[in-house]
Backbone as CSV, one residue per row, in Angstrom:
resi,resn,N_x,N_y,N_z,CA_x,CA_y,CA_z,C_x,C_y,C_z
1,MET,-6.524,20.492,37.705,-5.641,20.331,36.539,-5.997,19.039,35.805
2,THR,-6.029,19.107,34.473,-6.368,17.919,33.699,-5.165,17.448,32.897
3,ASN,-5.169,16.165,32.517,-4.149,15.624,31.629,-4.763,14.474,30.856
4,ALA,-3.934,13.711,30.162,-4.442,12.650,29.283,-5.117,11.527,30.036
5,THR,-4.930,11.455,31.349,-5.516,10.356,32.114,-6.644,10.824,33.027
6,THR,-7.140,12.044,32.807,-8.234,12.553,33.622,-9.338,13.103,32.739
7,THR,-10.533,13.230,33.308,-11.657,13.856,32.626,-11.501,15.372,32.715
8,PRO,-12.317,16.148,31.985,-12.226,17.612,32.084,-12.399,18.138,33.494
9,SER,-13.115,17.391,34.326,-13.304,17.837,35.709,-12.142,17.453,36.613
10,GLY,-11.165,16.732,36.046,-10.005,16.354,36.843,-10.098,14.994,37.490
11,GLN,-11.200,14.253,37.216,-11.359,12.928,37.800,-10.592,11.899,36.965
12,PRO,-10.021,10.883,37.615,-9.284,9.860,36.856,-10.202,9.125,35.881
13,LEU,-9.670,8.820,34.711,-10.431,8.038,33.746,-10.632,6.619,34.261
14,GLY,-11.785,6.041,33.986,-12.068,4.703,34.467,-11.661,3.638,33.475
15,ILE,-12.186,2.447,33.665,-11.887,1.317,32.793,-12.814,1.353,31.585
16,SER,-12.234,1.157,30.400,-13.027,1.112,29.188,-13.851,-0.171,29.159
17,HIS,-15.072,-0.053,28.659,-15.919,-1.238,28.513,-16.012,-1.669,27.048
18,LYS,-15.095,-1.142,26.237,-15.053,-1.528,24.832,-14.681,-3.006,24.734
19,PRO,-15.431,-3.802,23.977,-15.110,-5.236,23.865,-13.797,-5.455,23.148
20,SER,-13.170,-6.573,23.431,-11.899,-6.924,22.816,-12.113,-7.410,21.388
21,ALA,-11.491,-6.717,20.428,-11.592,-7.144,19.031,-10.922,-8.494,18.822
22,THR,-9.854,-8.748,19.573,-9.148,-10.016,19.448,-10.007,-11.168,19.951
23,GLU,-10.626,-10.992,21.113,-11.484,-12.043,21.653,-12.701,-12.270,20.759
24,ALA,-13.231,-11.186,20.177,-14.359,-11.331,19.254,-13.950,-12.165,18.038
25,MET,-12.717,-11.963,17.555,-12.210,-12.761,16.443,-12.169,-14.236,16.814
26,PHE,-11.631,-14.549,17.998,-11.561,-15.949,18.416,-12.953,-16.558,18.567
27,ASP,-13.896,-15.786,19.096,-15.260,-16.296,19.257,-15.874,-16.639,17.902
28,THR,-15.670,-15.771,16.922,-16.194,-16.020,15.578,-15.573,-17.264,14.966
29,LEU,-14.247,-17.381,15.078,-13.554,-18.525,14.486,-13.859,-19.822,15.229
30,ARG,-14.102,-19.720,16.530,-14.475,-20.914,17.297,-15.803,-21.461,16.777
31,GLY,-16.690,-20.562,16.384,-17.957,-20.993,15.812,-17.782,-21.683,14.467
32,GLN,-16.667,-21.399,13.798,-16.347,-22.039,12.516,-15.435,-23.250,12.699
33,ASN,-15.127,-23.553,13.950,-14.259,-24.679,14.304,-12.898,-24.596,13.611
34,ARG,-12.295,-23.409,13.684,-10.944,-23.276,13.146,-10.142,-22.278,13.972
35,PRO,-8.832,-22.419,13.958,-7.977,-21.485,14.681,-7.760,-20.203,13.885
36,ALA,-7.190,-19.219,14.546,-6.838,-17.974,13.880,-5.463,-18.099,13.237
37,PHE,-5.290,-17.416,12.137,-3.990,-17.306,11.477,-3.462,-15.904,11.784
38,ILE,-2.368,-15.840,12.538,-1.780,-14.570,12.941,-0.407,-14.443,12.286
39,GLY,-0.229,-13.408,11.479,1.024,-13.215,10.769,1.795,-12.018,11.287
40,TYR,3.115,-12.136,11.264,3.990,-11.071,11.776,4.800,-10.457,10.637
41,LEU,4.956,-9.142,10.688,5.848,-8.445,9.763,6.320,-7.156,10.434
42,PRO,7.624,-6.860,10.364,8.103,-5.603,10.951,7.619,-4.412,10.128
43,TYR,7.122,-3.397,10.793,6.737,-2.183,10.085,7.995,-1.510,9.522
44,GLY,7.885,-0.974,8.294,9.009,-0.276,7.679,9.897,-1.154,6.827
45,PHE,9.607,-2.457,6.773,10.413,-3.384,5.978,9.638,-3.790,4.730
46,PRO,10.223,-3.679,3.556,11.571,-3.187,3.265,11.686,-1.673,3.286
47,ASN,10.540,-0.993,3.218,10.479,0.447,3.472,9.053,0.737,3.926
48,PRO,8.796,1.905,4.511,7.461,2.150,5.080,6.313,1.952,4.095
49,ASP,6.457,2.419,2.856,5.345,2.305,1.899,5.085,0.857,1.489
50,VAL,6.142,0.123,1.157,5.968,-1.278,0.741,5.465,-2.123,1.906
51,SER,5.876,-1.778,3.122,5.414,-2.568,4.273,3.898,-2.467,4.434
52,LEU,3.320,-1.310,4.097,1.862,-1.184,4.158,1.210,-2.098,3.122
53,ASP,1.791,-2.155,1.928,1.281,-3.073,0.901,1.399,-4.523,1.371
54,ALA,2.506,-4.830,2.032,2.727,-6.201,2.510,1.706,-6.573,3.585
55,LEU,1.419,-5.669,4.484,0.439,-5.941,5.539,-0.941,-6.177,4.940
56,ARG,-1.305,-5.354,3.970,-2.603,-5.543,3.304,-2.636,-6.862,2.537
57,THR,-1.526,-7.222,1.913,-1.445,-8.483,1.180,-1.695,-9.665,2.106
58,MET,-1.106,-9.630,3.292,-1.293,-10.715,4.249,-2.762,-10.889,4.614
59,VAL,-3.449,-9.782,4.875,-4.873,-9.872,5.234,-5.694,-10.377,4.060
60,GLU,-5.395,-9.863,2.864,-6.158,-10.259,1.674,-5.985,-11.738,1.333
61,HIS,-4.881,-12.331,1.803,-4.608,-13.735,1.473,-4.784,-14.676,2.670
62,GLY,-5.505,-14.229,3.688,-5.925,-15.183,4.711,-5.482,-14.968,6.135
63,VAL,-4.681,-13.942,6.401,-4.287,-13.673,7.787,-5.454,-13.004,8.520
64,ASP,-5.782,-13.498,9.702,-6.891,-12.942,10.485,-6.464,-11.763,11.349
65,ALA,-5.282,-11.864,11.937,-4.737,-10.790,12.764,-3.277,-10.606,12.385
66,VAL,-2.807,-9.375,12.428,-1.435,-9.078,12.047,-0.664,-8.535,13.241
67,GLU,0.479,-9.172,13.513,1.433,-8.632,14.479,2.339,-7.670,13.720
68,ILE,2.171,-6.399,13.986,3.016,-5.384,13.364,4.214,-5.182,14.282
69,GLY,5.382,-5.585,13.818,6.566,-5.495,14.655,7.147,-4.091,14.666
70,LEU,7.604,-3.659,15.834,8.340,-2.405,15.942,9.824,-2.743,15.943
71,PRO,10.529,-2.465,14.868,11.952,-2.810,14.798,12.740,-2.166,15.941
72,TYR,13.700,-2.929,16.449,14.485,-2.501,17.602,15.944,-2.850,17.341
73,SER,16.829,-1.973,17.748,18.256,-2.157,17.456,18.931,-3.199,18.333
74,ASP,18.281,-3.608,19.429,18.904,-4.564,20.343,17.907,-5.642,20.749
75,PRO,17.457,-6.481,19.786,16.438,-7.498,20.080,16.984,-8.624,20.945
76,VAL,16.089,-9.250,21.725,16.528,-10.339,22.592,15.999,-11.697,22.141
77,MET,14.964,-11.720,21.301,14.416,-13.011,20.901,14.203,-13.144,19.390
78,ASP,14.662,-12.145,18.629,14.493,-12.214,17.183,15.607,-13.039,16.548
79,GLY,15.212,-13.931,15.635,16.181,-14.725,14.900,16.796,-13.920,13.767
80,PRO,17.703,-14.533,12.978,18.445,-13.800,11.950,17.570,-13.189,10.861
81,VAL,16.490,-13.854,10.472,15.632,-13.318,9.407,14.959,-12.033,9.866
82,ILE,14.371,-12.057,11.055,13.680,-10.865,11.552,14.676,-9.778,11.935
83,GLN,15.846,-10.151,12.436,16.870,-9.154,12.714,17.280,-8.427,11.443
84,ALA,17.463,-9.175,10.358,17.847,-8.562,9.085,16.754,-7.610,8.600
85,ALA,15.498,-8.056,8.687,14.390,-7.216,8.239,14.281,-5.957,9.095
86,SER,14.464,-6.092,10.391,14.380,-4.941,11.290,15.491,-3.938,11.004
87,SER,16.690,-4.435,10.712,17.810,-3.547,10.389,17.518,-2.747,9.123
88,ILE,16.952,-3.419,8.121,16.581,-2.734,6.882,15.526,-1.670,7.165
89,ALA,14.543,-2.011,8.001,13.483,-1.057,8.342,14.045,0.174,9.049
90,LEU,14.943,-0.037,9.983,15.533,1.087,10.712,16.332,1.980,9.771
91,ARG,17.043,1.374,8.828,17.826,2.166,7.878,16.931,2.928,6.898
92,SER,15.727,2.424,6.681,14.825,3.078,5.720,13.974,4.170,6.362
93,GLY,14.209,4.432,7.640,13.540,5.551,8.293,12.313,5.207,9.109
94,GLU,12.155,3.956,9.495,11.012,3.554,10.326,11.050,4.280,11.664
95,THR,9.898,4.758,12.101,9.781,5.376,13.428,8.511,4.878,14.098
96,ILE,8.528,4.873,15.419,7.349,4.403,16.152,6.147,5.302,15.874
97,LYS,6.376,6.581,15.625,5.274,7.500,15.386,4.479,7.118,14.142
98,ARG,5.170,6.534,13.145,4.498,6.197,11.881,3.875,4.802,11.895
99,VAL,4.136,4.020,12.953,3.597,2.668,12.963,2.076,2.678,13.002
100,PHE,1.490,3.769,13.465,0.040,3.834,13.538,-0.595,3.881,12.145
101,GLU,0.191,4.272,11.123,-0.280,4.155,9.747,-0.484,2.681,9.395
102,ALA,0.421,1.846,9.874,0.315,0.408,9.620,-0.895,-0.174,10.348
103,VAL,-1.133,0.285,11.558,-2.302,-0.172,12.319,-3.584,0.148,11.547
104,GLU,-3.668,1.368,11.036,-4.843,1.767,10.264,-4.973,0.941,8.987
105,ALA,-3.833,0.645,8.336,-3.872,-0.132,7.098,-4.431,-1.527,7.336
106,VAL,-4.018,-2.173,8.424,-4.518,-3.510,8.753,-6.007,-3.457,9.083
107,ALA,-6.393,-2.484,9.899,-7.803,-2.359,10.287,-8.677,-2.114,9.057
108,ASN,-8.227,-1.228,8.163,-9.015,-0.920,6.966,-9.095,-2.103,6.008
109,ALA,-8.098,-2.999,6.058,-8.110,-4.184,5.197,-8.995,-5.291,5.766
110,GLY,-9.444,-5.114,7.016,-10.327,-6.105,7.625,-9.653,-7.043,8.591
111,GLY,-8.374,-6.805,8.904,-7.659,-7.636,9.871,-7.679,-7.026,11.258
112,VAL,-7.296,-7.811,12.243,-7.182,-7.331,13.625,-5.743,-6.852,13.835
113,PRO,-5.531,-5.560,14.112,-4.172,-5.039,14.227,-3.595,-5.193,15.645
114,LEU,-2.473,-5.896,15.713,-1.717,-6.031,16.945,-0.345,-5.410,16.727
115,VAL,0.267,-4.937,17.776,1.650,-4.469,17.692,2.494,-5.331,18.607
116,MET,3.656,-5.749,18.106,4.603,-6.506,18.923,5.836,-5.631,19.118
117,SER,6.173,-5.371,20.386,7.271,-4.439,20.638,7.986,-4.752,21.940
118,TYR,9.283,-4.517,21.935,10.027,-4.538,23.189,9.599,-3.323,24.005
119,TRP,9.541,-3.509,25.313,8.931,-2.514,26.186,9.670,-1.179,26.166
120,ASN,10.966,-1.200,25.970,11.750,0.027,25.998,11.224,1.055,25.006
121,LEU,10.796,0.593,23.831,10.277,1.505,22.824,8.985,2.172,23.279
122,ILE,8.098,1.396,23.889,6.824,1.942,24.372,7.076,2.910,25.521
123,TYR,7.960,2.527,26.414,8.259,3.345,27.594,8.792,4.719,27.184
124,HIS,9.699,4.741,26.217,10.293,6.015,25.812,9.346,6.842,24.948
125,TYR,8.440,6.197,24.242,7.417,6.941,23.495,6.424,7.584,24.453
126,GLY,6.188,6.914,25.571,5.205,7.363,26.555,4.057,6.385,26.587
127,VAL,3.849,5.718,27.725,2.855,4.637,27.798,1.453,5.146,27.499
128,GLU,1.051,6.227,28.140,-0.287,6.776,27.906,-0.416,7.325,26.488
129,ARG,0.632,7.963,26.017,0.620,8.483,24.646,0.484,7.352,23.643
130,PHE,1.214,6.249,23.843,1.110,5.109,22.939,-0.303,4.534,22.970
131,ALA,-0.849,4.330,24.174,-2.185,3.746,24.296,-3.224,4.612,23.585
132,THR,-3.116,5.916,23.738,-4.058,6.836,23.093,-3.942,6.768,21.578
133,ASP,-2.705,6.863,21.061,-2.500,6.850,19.611,-2.873,5.493,19.008
134,PHE,-2.588,4.428,19.746,-2.895,3.076,19.276,-4.406,2.871,19.190
135,GLU,-5.115,3.279,20.217,-6.573,3.152,20.198,-7.175,3.984,19.066
136,ASN,-6.692,5.216,18.902,-7.239,6.098,17.873,-7.006,5.554,16.465
137,ALA,-5.935,4.787,16.281,-5.633,4.214,14.974,-6.423,2.944,14.705
138,GLY,-7.142,2.431,15.708,-7.912,1.203,15.536,-7.204,-0.037,16.001
139,GLY,-6.157,0.131,16.829,-5.390,-1.008,17.325,-6.173,-1.863,18.297
140,ALA,-5.814,-3.139,18.367,-6.517,-4.080,19.239,-5.710,-4.456,20.467
141,GLY,-4.407,-4.752,20.290,-3.640,-5.215,21.450,-2.151,-5.143,21.221
142,LEU,-1.415,-5.204,22.322,0.043,-5.113,22.308,0.662,-6.396,22.839
143,ILE,1.616,-6.940,22.090,2.388,-8.112,22.508,3.733,-7.617,23.012
144,THR,4.076,-7.983,24.236,5.306,-7.489,24.869,6.187,-8.667,25.270
145,PRO,7.120,-9.086,24.412,7.918,-10.282,24.696,8.835,-10.169,25.900
146,ASP,9.210,-8.944,26.280,10.157,-8.785,27.393,9.532,-8.113,28.612
147,LEU,8.204,-8.045,28.643,7.511,-7.445,29.795,6.655,-8.504,30.475
148,ILE,6.887,-8.722,31.759,6.098,-9.687,32.519,5.017,-8.952,33.305
149,PRO,3.914,-9.626,33.627,2.815,-8.955,34.321,3.238,-8.276,35.624
150,ASP,4.189,-8.873,36.338,4.626,-8.313,37.617,5.184,-6.908,37.472
151,GLU,5.717,-6.579,36.288,6.340,-5.277,36.058,5.542,-4.434,35.068
152,ALA,4.291,-4.815,34.826,3.499,-4.167,33.777,2.385,-3.286,34.323
153,GLY,2.531,-2.819,35.553,1.453,-2.044,36.173,1.003,-0.853,35.355
154,GLU,1.948,-0.081,34.832,1.591,1.118,34.061,0.851,0.748,32.787
155,TRP,1.310,-0.332,32.121,0.641,-0.757,30.896,-0.732,-1.358,31.189
156,ILE,-0.856,-2.109,32.261,-2.159,-2.677,32.620,-3.179,-1.563,32.847
157,GLU,-2.772,-0.516,33.556,-3.681,0.608,33.807,-4.046,1.317,32.506
158,ALA,-3.042,1.586,31.669,-3.303,2.304,30.417,-4.167,1.473,29.468
159,SER,-3.887,0.193,29.366,-4.669,-0.663,28.460,-6.103,-0.806,28.951
160,ASP,-6.311,-0.834,30.262,-7.670,-0.865,30.792,-8.420,0.426,30.466
161,ARG,-7.729,1.551,30.535,-8.376,2.832,30.223,-8.792,2.914,28.763
162,HIS,-8.006,2.269,27.881,-8.246,2.423,26.444,-8.826,1.176,25.786
163,GLY,-9.132,0.153,26.572,-9.756,-1.044,26.021,-8.855,-1.829,25.087
164,LEU,-7.560,-1.892,25.421,-6.588,-2.583,24.579,-6.201,-3.924,25.191
165,ASP,-5.892,-4.882,24.335,-5.512,-6.213,24.812,-4.053,-6.239,25.248
166,ARG,-3.781,-7.093,26.233,-2.425,-7.307,26.750,-2.038,-8.749,26.477
167,ILE,-1.032,-8.940,25.650,-0.612,-10.300,25.306,0.772,-10.544,25.877
168,PHE,0.847,-11.423,26.864,2.110,-11.796,27.492,2.542,-13.171,26.982
169,LEU,3.840,-13.459,27.118,4.392,-14.716,26.626,4.615,-15.722,27.746
170,VAL,4.462,-16.996,27.383,4.850,-18.099,28.271,5.690,-19.065,27.436
171,SER,6.448,-19.911,28.109,7.300,-20.879,27.410,7.173,-22.234,28.086
172,PRO,7.701,-23.290,27.459,7.642,-24.612,28.091,8.302,-24.651,29.464
173,ASP,9.195,-23.724,29.751,9.860,-23.685,31.054,9.087,-22.897,32.103
174,SER,7.975,-22.280,31.730,7.201,-21.485,32.688,6.590,-22.381,33.765
175,ALA,6.765,-21.987,35.025,6.171,-22.728,36.140,4.661,-22.530,36.144
176,ASP,3.949,-23.443,36.776,2.493,-23.344,36.830,2.042,-22.022,37.456
177,GLU,2.759,-21.562,38.478,2.411,-20.305,39.133,2.538,-19.137,38.155
178,ARG,3.570,-19.175,37.311,3.757,-18.133,36.309,2.630,-18.155,35.294
179,LEU,2.193,-19.335,34.894,1.098,-19.445,33.933,-0.184,-18.834,34.502
180,VAL,-0.427,-19.062,35.780,-1.621,-18.492,36.427,-1.540,-16.971,36.430
181,THR,-0.371,-16.428,36.750,-0.185,-14.978,36.783,-0.414,-14.373,35.406
182,VAL,0.149,-15.012,34.386,-0.017,-14.511,33.028,-1.478,-14.592,32.594
183,ALA,-2.109,-15.727,32.813,-3.509,-15.903,32.412,-4.414,-14.887,33.098
184,ARG,-4.134,-14.585,34.348,-4.963,-13.650,35.111,-4.838,-12.218,34.586
185,ASN,-3.669,-11.864,34.087,-3.419,-10.482,33.667,-3.537,-10.252,32.165
186,ALA,-3.578,-11.324,31.378,-3.662,-11.181,29.925,-5.083,-10.815,29.508
187,ARG,-5.177,-10.198,28.358,-6.470,-9.897,27.735,-6.296,-10.121,26.242
188,GLY,-7.178,-10.894,25.631,-7.069,-11.213,24.217,-6.612,-12.640,24.015
189,PHE,-5.327,-12.909,24.314,-4.810,-14.270,24.290,-3.460,-14.311,24.981
190,VAL,-3.000,-15.513,25.228,-1.652,-15.735,25.747,-0.809,-16.295,24.609
191,TYR,0.395,-15.761,24.454,1.315,-16.179,23.403,2.202,-17.281,23.969
192,ALA,2.033,-18.492,23.459,2.833,-19.633,23.905,3.991,-19.842,22.945
193,ALA,5.204,-19.582,23.423,6.393,-19.803,22.596,6.638,-21.306,22.499
194,ALA,6.701,-21.818,21.277,6.800,-23.259,21.074,8.065,-23.847,21.666
195,ARG,9.097,-23.055,21.803,10.356,-23.533,22.355,11.117,-22.340,22.903
196,MET,12.075,-22.601,23.755,12.959,-21.551,24.235,13.901,-21.133,23.110
197,GLY,14.274,-19.882,23.061,15.215,-19.432,22.054,14.632,-18.347,21.178
198,VAL,15.336,-18.034,20.084,14.923,-16.953,19.212,13.962,-17.446,18.151
199,THR,13.343,-16.481,17.462,12.417,-16.812,16.393,13.172,-17.411,15.204
200,GLY,12.411,-18.081,14.330,13.042,-18.660,13.141,12.259,-19.845,12.628
201,GLU,12.512,-20.211,11.390,11.838,-21.348,10.778,12.458,-22.647,11.278
202,ARG,11.625,-23.667,11.491,12.093,-24.959,12.001,11.693,-26.074,11.046
203,ALA,12.514,-27.109,11.018,12.193,-28.270,10.180,11.059,-29.076,10.775
204,SER,10.924,-29.048,12.101,9.863,-29.808,12.758,9.503,-29.137,14.068
205,ILE,8.333,-29.489,14.584,7.855,-28.961,15.862,7.497,-30.131,16.746
206,ASP,8.059,-30.161,17.957,7.819,-31.315,18.824,6.518,-31.151,19.609
207,ALA,6.321,-32.014,20.585,5.050,-32.038,21.315,4.971,-31.019,22.441
208,SER,6.069,-30.340,22.770,6.047,-29.451,23.927,5.045,-28.304,23.817
209,PRO,4.799,-27.710,22.622,3.804,-26.645,22.566,2.399,-27.114,22.919
210,GLU,2.048,-28.334,22.511,0.712,-28.840,22.830,0.549,-28.992,24.338
211,VAL,1.579,-29.467,24.990,1.547,-29.590,26.450,1.428,-28.210,27.079
212,LEU,2.175,-27.238,26.539,2.135,-25.878,27.083,0.756,-25.250,26.904
213,VAL,0.137,-25.460,25.759,-1.212,-24.933,25.538,-2.177,-25.499,26.566
214,ASP,-2.108,-26.805,26.806,-2.989,-27.440,27.786,-2.745,-26.888,29.187
215,ARG,-1.484,-26.731,29.549,-1.155,-26.190,30.878,-1.648,-24.757,31.026
216,THR,-1.501,-23.969,29.967,-1.911,-22.560,30.033,-3.421,-22.437,30.127
217,ARG,-4.135,-23.293,29.419,-5.601,-23.286,29.542,-6.035,-23.678,30.951
218,ARG,-5.381,-24.698,31.497,-5.725,-25.113,32.857,-5.384,-24.036,33.881
219,ALA,-4.468,-23.137,33.524,-4.116,-22.022,34.408,-5.127,-20.885,34.312
220,GLY,-6.067,-20.995,33.365,-7.128,-19.999,33.288,-7.219,-19.212,31.995
221,ALA,-6.316,-19.437,31.045,-6.349,-18.700,29.781,-7.412,-19.274,28.854
222,ARG,-8.201,-18.402,28.261,-9.251,-18.867,27.347,-8.724,-19.062,25.933
223,ASN,-7.842,-18.178,25.501,-7.277,-18.252,24.156,-5.758,-18.356,24.241
224,VAL,-5.201,-19.385,23.628,-3.754,-19.601,23.655,-3.277,-19.818,22.220
225,CYS,-2.319,-19.003,21.786,-1.783,-19.094,20.431,-0.319,-19.508,20.491
226,VAL,0.112,-20.238,19.470,1.471,-20.774,19.449,2.278,-20.124,18.337
227,GLY,3.488,-19.691,18.683,4.382,-19.103,17.705,5.815,-19.565,17.923
228,ILE,6.678,-19.137,17.047,8.109,-19.445,16.987,8.333,-20.831,16.372
229,GLY,8.636,-20.831,15.075,9.005,-22.066,14.409,8.072,-22.533,13.320
230,VAL,6.831,-22.047,13.281,5.881,-22.505,12.268,6.257,-21.903,10.907
231,SER,6.489,-22.754,9.913,6.914,-22.221,8.618,6.299,-22.947,7.421
232,THR,5.537,-24.015,7.640,4.918,-24.752,6.534,3.436,-24.969,6.823
233,ALA,2.688,-25.286,5.763,1.261,-25.561,5.922,1.041,-26.763,6.838
234,GLU,1.900,-27.765,6.710,1.777,-28.962,7.547,1.967,-28.614,9.025
235,GLN,2.992,-27.807,9.333,3.212,-27.393,10.715,2.052,-26.535,11.213
236,ALA,1.550,-25.644,10.357,0.429,-24.789,10.743,-0.797,-25.625,11.081
237,ALA,-1.054,-26.664,10.291,-2.198,-27.543,10.549,-2.016,-28.300,11.854
238,LYS,-0.797,-28.756,12.103,-0.525,-29.492,13.341,-0.771,-28.616,14.559
239,VAL,-0.225,-27.397,14.542,-0.403,-26.484,15.673,-1.863,-26.056,15.789
240,GLY,-2.489,-25.793,14.653,-3.877,-25.354,14.668,-4.856,-26.401,15.150
241,SER,-4.440,-27.666,15.178,-5.334,-28.716,15.648,-5.586,-28.620,17.150
242,TYR,-4.687,-27.934,17.878,-4.878,-27.840,19.336,-4.807,-26.412,19.878
243,ALA,-4.230,-25.464,19.128,-4.102,-24.087,19.612,-5.236,-23.229,19.070
244,ASP,-5.511,-22.133,19.744,-6.555,-21.211,19.285,-6.070,-20.327,18.146
245,GLY,-4.753,-20.218,18.009,-4.203,-19.425,16.927,-2.816,-19.901,16.564
246,VAL,-2.478,-19.760,15.281,-1.164,-20.143,14.762,-0.439,-18.862,14.366
247,ILE,0.732,-18.632,14.961,1.484,-17.408,14.706,2.675,-17.727,13.806
248,VAL,2.799,-16.986,12.705,3.895,-17.192,11.754,4.610,-15.864,11.540
249,GLY,5.933,-15.888,11.681,6.714,-14.681,11.472,7.779,-14.842,10.419
250,SER,8.859,-15.543,10.757,10.027,-15.622,9.880,9.703,-16.134,8.483
251,ALA,8.820,-17.095,8.373,8.501,-17.662,7.059,7.863,-16.626,6.137
252,LEU,7.110,-15.692,6.706,6.511,-14.621,5.910,7.539,-13.532,5.599
253,VAL,8.291,-13.149,6.612,9.321,-12.118,6.428,10.331,-12.555,5.374
254,HIS,10.649,-13.859,5.390,11.666,-14.417,4.490,11.351,-14.151,3.023
255,THR,10.072,-14.103,2.678,9.681,-13.929,1.280,10.100,-12.572,0.730
256,LEU,10.299,-11.603,1.600,10.664,-10.247,1.169,12.168,-10.006,1.202
257,LEU,12.935,-11.039,1.578,14.396,-10.944,1.609,15.003,-11.670,0.419
258,ASN,16.126,-11.163,-0.052,16.887,-11.879,-1.069,17.507,-13.130,-0.474
259,ASP,18.078,-13.965,-1.320,18.663,-15.227,-0.865,19.846,-15.032,0.077
260,ASP,20.449,-13.828,0.065,21.550,-13.571,0.993,21.070,-13.311,2.413
261,ASN,19.723,-13.185,2.585,19.111,-12.921,3.907,19.611,-11.632,4.549
262,ARG,20.100,-10.716,3.713,20.584,-9.443,4.254,20.002,-8.233,3.544
263,THR,19.506,-8.433,2.325,18.979,-7.323,1.537,17.545,-7.618,1.110
264,ALA,16.814,-6.548,0.831,15.405,-6.696,0.466,15.253,-7.120,-0.987
265,ARG,14.313,-7.999,-1.220,13.984,-8.455,-2.565,13.251,-7.339,-3.324
266,ASP,13.269,-7.381,-4.634,12.460,-6.473,-5.434,11.024,-6.498,-4.907
267,ALA,10.429,-5.329,-4.706,9.138,-5.237,-4.026,8.050,-6.036,-4.730
268,SER,7.958,-5.914,-6.038,6.909,-6.613,-6.777,7.045,-8.125,-6.628
269,GLU,8.259,-8.613,-6.792,8.496,-10.050,-6.645,8.231,-10.500,-5.217
270,GLY,8.694,-9.712,-4.255,8.514,-10.060,-2.852,7.050,-10.153,-2.463
271,LEU,6.245,-9.210,-2.930,4.820,-9.227,-2.592,4.114,-10.436,-3.191
272,LYS,4.539,-10.846,-4.389,3.959,-12.056,-5.002,4.313,-13.295,-4.179
273,LEU,5.578,-13.373,-3.744,5.996,-14.515,-2.929,5.303,-14.496,-1.567
274,LEU,5.125,-13.307,-1.015,4.426,-13.183,0.264,2.984,-13.656,0.132
275,ALA,2.317,-13.258,-0.928,0.934,-13.688,-1.146,0.846,-15.204,-1.266
276,ALA,1.776,-15.795,-2.009,1.755,-17.250,-2.203,2.019,-17.982,-0.891
277,LYS,2.978,-17.496,-0.099,3.283,-18.148,1.181,2.119,-17.996,2.143
278,THR,1.483,-16.838,2.136,0.328,-16.620,3.012,-0.811,-17.555,2.625
279,ASP,-1.051,-17.703,1.326,-2.086,-18.640,0.854,-1.796,-20.057,1.333
280,GLU,-0.537,-20.474,1.198,-0.142,-21.831,1.597,-0.403,-22.062,3.086
281,LEU,0.037,-21.133,3.905,-0.129,-21.284,5.346,-1.589,-21.182,5.755
282,ALA,-2.340,-20.291,5.099,-3.772,-20.138,5.413,-4.521,-21.438,5.145
283,GLU,-4.147,-22.119,4.069,-4.794,-23.401,3.758,-4.526,-24.410,4.865
284,GLY,-3.293,-24.426,5.380,-2.953,-25.325,6.475,-3.743,-25.008,7.738
285,VAL,-3.849,-23.740,8.049,-4.592,-23.323,9.248,-6.062,-23.682,9.125
286,ARG,-6.639,-23.398,7.977,-8.079,-23.635,7.808,-8.433,-25.121,7.765
287,GLY,-7.481,-25.942,7.396,-7.753,-27.380,7.368,-7.294,-28.106,8.607
288,ALA,-6.920,-27.358,9.636,-6.317,-27.971,10.839,-7.266,-28.914,11.569
289,ARG,-8.564,-28.662,11.505,-9.492,-29.458,12.317,-10.474,-30.238,11.459
290,ASN,-10.171,-30.372,10.186,-11.047,-31.142,9.303,-10.787,-32.629,9.439
């Protein structure tokens, strides 16, 4: 008997030897002595069609890799801006099945497509089914904020079969043993949360992320990216001076929201503001090591 995880002869599928698109990106940028600019946007916000335009806009204006968020009704680490955007996306008919259109849009625009999702959504869609559809759409890797390596056996097996990256999170409170476990099981990069708490724009960023990046590298991680709180070119340059990648979410999402932070801005105006904010942050990232 055959299924999605076996060959026609019934033998289990082995490990894919497809190279990591994410690691290839870091290798290229390392040769240019600059960090990666990774931008986040929930798929379906403000609606599925405009979100595709927004993702392409981010790549065209300097984002190297895009975290395509899967909106979830019960987030555990999303701040108010991303929660508002996710709620709008869910009301506009966003579904996990259509997120692969966004993956294709990013790949076709020349960016590295990543998906960021709470594990419950992947589990209910079907782990093997998600891995297959994600690979077929040109996806590179999955960021799982609420899944730890100890409980990720099914995803580790599926991602190995399909050559997909596994991005786990660490925080300043992570013990050295935890950092080693994450570094050993990650593929692509390790996501270093700059601080404990939910996502959101910050007035300043302290020294704890730099310490965390150093600790994570010493634990064995080759690529470490910092997110949560970066919202200005100055902050992006500061983080990019020591991290392999700078992750920006709320500051980009914010451009597509009205001033009430609850409703979507006019699409044309929002896309112009998104392009300008992406340009500003890209300049900060690219000048981080000059």
